[in-house]
Structures are given as C-alpha cells and as structure tokens.
C-alpha positions in Angstrom: 93.9 125.4 64.6 94.3 121.8 65.7 97.0 120.6 68.2 99.6 118.2 66.3 99.1 114.6 68.1 102.3 112.8 69.3 104.9 112.3 66.5 103.4 115.1 64.2 105.1 117.8 62.8 105.7 120.4 65.4 105.3 118.3 68.3 108.5 117.1 70.0 108.6 113.8 71.2 108.1 113.8 74.9 106.8 117.2 75.0 105.6 118.3 78.2 101.8 118.5 78.7 101.0 116.1 75.8 99.6 113.6 78.0 98.7 111.4 74.6 102.5 110.8 74.3 104.0 107.9 76.0 107.1 109.7 76.4 105.5 113.0 78.3 107.1 113.4 81.6 103.7 114.9 82.9 102.2 111.4 81.9 104.9 109.4 83.4 104.8 111.2 86.7 100.8 110.9 86.7 101.6 106.9 86.1 103.4 106.9 89.3 101.2 109.2 91.4 98.3 107.9 90.6 98.3 104.4 91.9 96.3 102.9 94.7 99.1 102.2 96.6 100.8 105.4 96.3 97.5 107.2 97.4 97.2 104.9 100.5 100.6 105.6 101.6 100.6 109.5 101.0 97.3 109.4 103.2 99.3 107.6 106.0 102.2 109.8 105.8 100.1 112.9 105.7 98.2 111.9 109.0 101.5 111.7 110.5 103.0 114.5 109.2 105.5 116.3 110.4 106.0 112.8 111.9 107.5 109.7 110.5 106.4 106.4 110.0 108.3 102.9 110.1 108.1 100.7 106.9 107.1 98.0 109.2 103.7 100.2 110.4 103.2 101.3 106.7 103.1 97.4 105.7 100.3 96.9 108.5 98.5 99.9 107.4 97.9 99.3 104.0 95.8 96.3 103.3 97.0 94.0 100.8 100.3 95.6 99.9 103.4 93.1 99.4 106.5 94.1 101.0 107.9 94.3 97.3 105.1 96.6 96.2 105.4 98.7 99.3 109.2 99.1 98.7 108.7 99.9 95.3 106.4 102.5 96.0 108.4 104.2 98.7 111.5 104.0 96.5 109.4 105.8 93.7 108.0 108.3 95.9 111.1 109.0 97.3 113.2 109.4 94.1 110.4 112.1 93.0 111.6 114.1 96.0 107.9 113.3 97.6 108.9 111.3 100.5 112.2 111.3 102.6 113.9 108.3 104.2 115.7 107.9 107.1 117.6 104.9 108.3 118.7 104.1 112.0 121.9 101.8 112.1 120.3 99.2 114.3 120.3 95.4 113.7 118.0 95.2 111.7 118.0 98.8 110.4 114.6 100.8 111.3 113.6 102.6 108.4 111.4 105.8 108.5 109.5 108.0 106.0 107.9 111.0 105.8 106.4 113.6 103.3 108.3 116.5 102.0 106.9 119.7 101.4 106.2 118.3 98.0 104.7 115.2 98.9 102.5 116.9 101.5 101.4 119.3 98.3 100.2 115.9 96.6 98.0 115.0 99.6 95.4 117.8 98.7 94.5 116.2 95.2 94.8 112.8 96.4 92.1 113.7 99.0 89.9 115.1 96.2 90.1 112.0 94.0 89.9 109.8 97.0 86.4 111.9 98.2 85.2 111.7 94.5 85.5 108.2 94.5 83.3 107.7 97.5 80.8 110.2 96.9 80.4 108.5 93.2 80.8 104.9 94.3 77.3 103.9 94.6 76.3 105.2 90.7 79.6 103.6 89.6 78.3 100.1 91.3 75.0 100.8 89.6 76.3 101.3 86.2 78.7 98.0 86.8 75.8 95.7 87.7 73.7 97.0 84.7 76.3 96.0 82.5 77.0 92.8 83.9 73.4 92.1 83.8 73.3 93.1 79.9 76.5 90.6 79.4 75.0 87.7 81.3 71.7 87.8 79.3 73.9 88.6 75.9 75.8 85.1 77.2 72.4 83.2 77.8 71.3 84.2 74.4 74.2 82.8 72.8 
C-alpha cells in the first residue's frame, strides 16, 4: 500500500504528519524551531532556567543576530508557548524571557542535534572540501 502524496485523493491538504505537504502543521513548526537562532536562544534560556534572561543579554550572547531577528525569534517562540515574556514597566521597559515547560522539553532534541553537528562537522568539512575541489577542477577545464 502506498501513501498518497500531498494533493492525491485520500490525503487532506495540511494533514498532520505529512511533512511533504507545505501546509502540514508539523512541517511549519519544524520551520520555526529548526533555525540556528532558535537553537542558540533556547540553549541560553535553558542554561538560565528557571531564571530569566533580558533581551539585551540575549542580544549580547547570540553572536551575529540582529535586534530584529532576535525579536522575531522570541515572538515566534512566545507565540508557540515555548517562551514566556515579562515586561517591567520602566523607562525604557526591561523585557525578560524564560523557557516554559514546553520550551524546556525542546532543549533535549536541540542539544542532541547540536551534539550531532559537532561530532560530524570534521567529516562534513572534508566532504565540502572534496566537492569544492572538484568544482574548481571542472571550472579550470572549461
């Protein structure tokens, strides 16, 4: 028995668990939680758990992230219920973030993925150098 592909009879558009369907809610969630910025923010917040981290500190601790990208990442995590946000009514407002229980449950899988990347990075770098070398040789022949 074959599984219908997105759009085939028997498959609802946006069906849960159909990662090949752009409307699949699981696919959409993976798009949000699978970014490098999410991984870094969740790692920092997990290290501080159960405490909070201010926006400015997150910005300092996440190398290369713009203020806008950090804001978008935190808004997405907050909307999904992975992070809670607390605003102190000061001038300027002090905004604090912490992982919720759901957010803390994401740290394990993200940590495993980071560990996998660190373990396999030398092999992946070698493969990239091999391919880049082949590409350079092919360009020279043209």
